[in-house]
NUZA-245098 format. One record per atom (N, C-alpha, C, CB): x, y, z; residue in one letter. Coordinates in pm, whole numbers, padded with zeros to 5 digits, always signed. Atoms other than C-alpha are relative to their C-alpha. Glycine has a CB too. Example, Ala and Ser with C-alpha at 12.3 -4.5 7.8 and 13.67 -1.06 7.14 Angstrom:
2
+00089-00119+00000A
+01230-00450+00780A
+00090+00120+00000A
-00099+00003+00125A
-00082-00119-00006S
+01367-00106+00714S
-00077+00109+00073S
+00041+00046-00142S
END
This chain:
122
-00113-00061+00066M
+04805-00287+01499M
-00026+00012-00151M
+00127-00081+00027M
+00029-00002+00144I
+04695-00378+01147I
-00102+00109-00032I
-00052-00139-00047I
+00103-00102+00022E
+04388-00155+01176E
+00058+00140+00013E
-00116-00019+00098E
-00067-00130-00018C
+04603+00133+01300C
+00077+00036-00127C
+00095-00004+00123C
-00076-00025+00122L
+04834+00102+00998L
-00093+00032-00116L
+00088-00121-00035L
+00098-00023+00106R
+04535+00083+00767R
-00061+00140+00011R
-00112-00108+00006R
+00060-00132-00024H
+04382+00394+00924H
+00097+00112-00037H
-00043+00013+00146H
-00101-00100+00036L
+04709+00581+00867L
+00039-00007-00147L
+00124-00020+00086L
-00030+00020+00142N
+04721+00457+00506N
+00146-00041-00021N
-00031+00128-00079N
-00136+00053+00009L
+05051+00274+00566L
-00005-00148-00030L
+00078+00026+00132L
-00011+00143+00028K
+05156-00064+00435K
+00043-00073+00127K
+00100-00026-00115K
-00040+00084-00114D
+05192-00343+00689D
+00134-00064-00035D
-00109-00109+00033D
-00135+00053+00026E
+05565-00377+00626E
+00101+00085+00075E
+00031-00001-00152E
-00107-00070-00069I
+05879-00286+00811I
+00059+00103-00096I
+00109-00099+00051I
-00055-00103+00088P
+06001+00047+00670P
+00144-00028-00040P
-00009+00136+00068P
-00137+00016+00049G
+06313+00023+00457G
+00032-00142-00040G
+00097+00045+00105G
-00028+00133+00055E
+06401-00270+00236E
+00115-00070+00073E
+00033+00010-00148E
-00118+00060-00064E
+06742-00327+00396E
-00030-00050+00140E
+00114+00100+00004E
+00036+00040-00136G
+06609-00332+00752G
-00099-00114+00002G
-00057+00118+00075G
+00101+00106+00011R
+06315-00548+00650R
+00066-00134-00027R
-00102+00032-00111R
-00069+00125+00033Q
+06543-00811+00495Q
+00087-00048+00115Q
+00086+00019-00125Q
-00087+00038-00111Y
+06788-00804+00785Y
-00082-00063+00112Y
+00076+00123+00052Y
+00081+00052-00109L
+06519-00850+01049L
-00065-00133-00036L
-00107+00100+00038L
+00063+00123+00044S
+06344-01118+00847S
+00098-00117+00004S
-00056+00016-00141S
-00101+00106+00005N
+06665-01317+00804N
+00064-00030+00135N
+00107+00036-00098N
-00076+00016-00125K
+06829-01260+01144K
-00086-00012+00125K
+00092+00116+00016K
+00086+00000-00120H
+06531-01231+01381H
-00140-00053-00030H
-00010+00142+00058H
+00132+00056+00031P
+06250-01466+01279P
-00094-00002+00121P
+00015-00140-00055P
+00083+00002-00121E
+06131-01466+01643E
-00094+00120+00007E
+00088-00004+00123E
+00088-00116+00001L
+05979-01125+01574L
-00138-00034-00055L
+00062+00113-00081L
+00127+00041+00062W
+05706-01304+01377W
-00062-00120+00072W
+00021-00033-00148W
+00054+00109-00080W
+05628-01553+01653W
-00144+00032+00037W
+00085-00024+00126W
+00141-00015-00038A
+05255-01602+01707A
-00030-00099+00111A
-00096-00023-00123A
+00022+00083-00118T
+05169-01733+02051T
-00112-00101-00022T
-00032+00087+00119T
+00114+00091+00018K
+04831-01879+01955K
+00033-00115-00094K
-00120+00077-00053K
-00038+00105+00094Q
+04983-02071+01664Q
+00122-00078+00049Q
+00028+00061-00138Q
-00117+00067-00056G
+05295-02157+01863G
+00115-00014-00098G
-00039-00135+00050G
-00107+00009+00100R
+05528-02085+01573R
+00019+00136-00067R
-00033-00108-00107R
-00025-00118+00082V
+05681-01822+01349V
-00093-00007-00121V
+00150+00010-00043V
+00088-00006+00116I
+05435-01713+01081I
+00087+00035-00121I
-00117+00104+00020I
-00096-00016+00110E
+05655-01764+00776E
-00047+00094-00110E
+00030-00134-00060E
+00049-00088+00107S
+05431-01584+00528S
+00020+00147+00039S
-00150-00028-00030S
-00020-00137-00047E
+05449-01267+00740E
+00149+00034+00007E
-00064+00019+00138E
-00144-00023-00009R
+05823-01307+00801R
+00058+00029-00138R
+00071-00121+00063R
-00053-00018+00136K
+05895-01339+00429K
-00040+00134-00059K
-00048-00112-00090K
+00045-00130+00050K
+05688-01028+00350K
+00058+00115+00082K
-00152+00007+00001K
-00054-00105-00087G
+05846-00839+00639G
-00107+00089+00059G
+00098+00083-00075G
+00108-00080-00057T
+05519-00731+00798T
+00049+00075+00125T
-00121-00090+00035T
-00034-00081-00116L
+05540-00465+01068L
-00088-00030+00120L
-00010+00147-00036L
+00097+00009-00110S
+05229-00535+01275S
+00038-00104+00105S
-00137-00033-00056S
-00032+00102-00100R
+05335-00862+01440R
+00129+00031+00074R
+00009-00137-00066R
-00122-00033-00076P
+05695-00764+01522P
-00020+00116+00097P
+00112+00033-00096P
+00022-00115-00087L
+05582-00431+01662L
-00084-00041+00122L
-00070+00113-00077L
+00083+00048-00112A
+05312-00597+01873A
+00081-00091+00092A
-00124-00075-00054A
-00083+00089-00084N
+05559-00863+01992N
+00097+00080+00085N
+00077-00099-00087N
-00096-00081-00077V
+05823-00607+02094V
-00073+00076+00110V
+00076+00099-00093V
+00079-00072-00100E
+05555-00403+02271E
-00039-00093+00114E
-00125+00061-00065E
+00040+00095-00104N
+05429-00711+02457N
+00118-00046+00084N
-00069-00121-00062N
-00120+00040-00075W
+05781-00818+02552W
+00037+00109+00100W
+00118-00029-00095W
-00033-00112-00089M
+05840-00471+02698M
-00099+00012+00115M
+00005+00131-00078M
+00104-00012-00102L
+05509-00471+02886L
+00004-00113+00101L
-00136+00006-00065L
+00001+00118-00087H
+05571-00814+03037H
+00142-00047+00030H
-00080-00114-00064H
-00139+00033-00033L
+05932-00802+03151L
+00012-00092+00121L
+00078+00127+00025L
-00005+00094-00113E
+05837-01007+03456E
+00028-00143-00049E
-00133+00004+00079E
-00031+00129+00063D
+05868-01302+03217D
+00144+00008-00050D
-00101-00034-00117D
-00142-00007+00035S
+06242-01364+03190S
+00025-00031-00148S
+00080-00095+00087S
-00015+00028+00143Q
+06195-01502+02836Q
-00020+00127-00082Q
-00101-00108-00045Q
+00023-00126+00072N
+06059-01165+02723N
+00120+00093+00014N
-00126+00070+00051N
-00119-00082-00021A
+06352-00982+02878A
+00115-00051-00087A
+00042+00000+00149A
-00107+00058+00081Q
+06590-01220+02703Q
-00023+00026-00149Q
+00011-00150+00025Q
+00031-00028+00141R
+06412-01174+02368R
+00040+00143-00036R
-00151-00022-00028R
-00038-00139+00025L
+06460-00798+02395L
+00151+00017-00002L
-00061+00092+00105L
-00147-00008-00003L
+06826-00838+02491L
+00061-00063-00124L
+00055-00069+00126L
-00052+00068+00119D
+06880-01079+02202D
-00014+00083-00127D
-00071-00133-00018D
+00014-00087+00117L
+06756-00817+01957L
+00121+00091-00017L
-00127+00085+00012L
-00114-00090+00005G
+07048-00594+02044G
-00044+00145-00010G
+00090-00034-00117G
+00032-00142-00008T
+07060-00218+02082T
-00044+00062-00132T
+00119+00073+00049T
+00046-00065+00124P
+07036-00119+01713P
-00145-00035-00036P
+00091-00039-00115P
+00138+00040+00032R
+06715-00319+01663R
-00098+00053+00102R
-00010-00153-00008R
+00086-00059-00102Q
+06569-00206+01995Q
-00026+00147-00032Q
+00064-00014+00140Q
+00010-00142+00035S
+06638+00153+01897S
-00088+00021-00123S
+00140+00059-00024S
+00081-00008+00122Y
+06485+00095+01554Y
-00149-00009+00032Y
+00040-00112-00098Y
+00142+00016-00034F
+06156-00026+01703F
-00052+00117+00083F
-00022-00131+00074F
+00040-00121-00073V
+06149+00271+01942V
-00028+00112-00100V
+00110+00042+00101V
+00020-00104+00100H
+06190+00506+01644H
-00127-00024-00083H
+00121+00008-00093H
+00121+00031+00077V
+05919+00328+01444V
-00124+00028+00085V
+00002-00147-00047V
+00114-00023-00089S
+05685+00342+01745S
-00028+00148+00018S
+00025-00065+00137S
+00018-00145-00015I
+05744+00715+01795I
-00057+00060-00128I
+00134+00068+00035I
+00050-00047+00130W
+05689+00777+01424W
-00149-00030-00014W
+00078-00066-00114W
+00141+00037+00009L
+05358+00587+01434L
-00085+00079+00099L
-00017-00150+00025L
+00074-00078-00099A
+05249+00766+01752A
-00020+00143-00048A
+00073-00001+00136A
+00013-00134+00057D
+05320+01102+01589D
-00107+00004-00107D
+00134+00047-00057D
+00099+00005+00108L
+05118+01004+01284L
-00141-00019+00055L
+00034-00114-00097L
+00133+00021-00058M
+04829+00879+01499M
-00056+00128+00060M
+00005-00111+00106M
+00046-00127-00058L
+04812+01209+01687L
-00040+00098-00109L
+00109+00061+00088L
+00036-00091+00110M
+04816+01406+01363M
-00130-00042-00066M
+00113+00005-00103M
+00122+00051+00063R
+04544+01183+01223R
-00123+00033+00085R
+00010-00153-00021R
+00110-00027-00092V
+04326+01227+01532V
-00044+00146-00008V
+00040-00034+00144V
+00035-00142+00007V
+04342+01606+01504V
-00026+00045-00144V
+00112+00085+00061V
+00031-00023+00142R
+04279+01578+01127R
+00098+00095-00069R
-00140+00056-00012R
-00105-00078+00065Y
+04609+01733+01028Y
+00014-00044-00145Y
+00134-00015+00075Y
-00031+00030+00139S
+04670+01754+00657S
+00112+00095-00042S
-00127+00015-00093S
-00115-00082+00038G
+04998+01874+00522G
+00125-00084-00002G
+00016+00118+00095G
-00129+00066+00006Y
+05361+01785+00557Y
+00050-00036+00139Y
+00102+00089-00069Y
-00061+00047-00124D
+05554+01599+00822D
+00140-00048-00031D
-00085-00113+00066D
-00135+00055+00016F
+05917+01504+00872F
-00004-00147+00037F
+00105+00078+00086F
-00001+00144-00024N
+05935+01126+00836N
+00134-00037+00062N
-00024-00079-00133N
-00121+00033-00074Q
+06187+01023+01101Q
+00068-00127-00047Q
-00032-00012+00146Q
-00055+00128+00044I
+06235+00680+00950I
+00084+00019-00126I
-00112-00102-00026I
-00070-00020+00128Y
+06335+00795+00602Y
+00080+00131-00005Y
-00099-00002-00112Y
-00075-00124-00006G
+06473+01136+00704G
-00036+00100-00106G
+00143-00030-00010G
+00044-00094+00104Q
+06264+01340+00464Q
-00137+00056+00035Q
-00003-00068-00137Q
+00131-00062-00018T
+05969+01577+00464T
-00092-00052-00110T
+00010+00156-00004T
+00096+00054+00096E
+05661+01434+00297E
-00142+00028+00047E
+00021-00151-00020E
+00142-00014-00032T
+05285+01462+00285T
-00039-00113+00094T
-00087-00001-00129T
+00046+00106-00089V
+05114+01272+00566V
-00066-00110-00083V
-00099+00057+00108V
+00043+00113+00084P
+05021+00922+00439P
-00147+00000-00039P
+00030-00127+00070P
+00144+00004+00032W
+04642+00964+00456W
-00039+00105-00102W
-00082+00019+00127W
+00028-00101+00101E
+04663+01264+00224E
+00057-00038-00137E
+00056+00132+00044E
-00066+00037+00126R
+04873+01092-00043R
-00093-00061-00103R
+00111-00095+00028R
+00090+00070+00093S
+04585+00897-00192S
-00113+00090-00050S
-00058-00122+00068S
+00109-00091+00042R
+04361+01201-00240R
+00029+00057-00136R
-00020+00113+00100R
END
């Protein structure tokens, strides 16, 4: 996930300051790291995107585990919807990157038209 964000020239942070702070404060479980067996506080405080997105994706892929189903339910509909929108946005960007698109795109997260991220640094 981190490499994908890097390839798209995006910061590893949850889009939007308000949403980032809310999720960090109200849903620390999003930054849970299985191998470490704990919430990674440094990532939670920065509001990284890669771990929460990977966790939500894994919870969805492994619904046979009732704990994963409960974690998704505990997020609530607005947060579930938010992660779906972020995932679609990233998928759109990845497809444009693969076909070497350069130009403008409508950023669904911020609701504005902007240059694709990999072209901004040129």
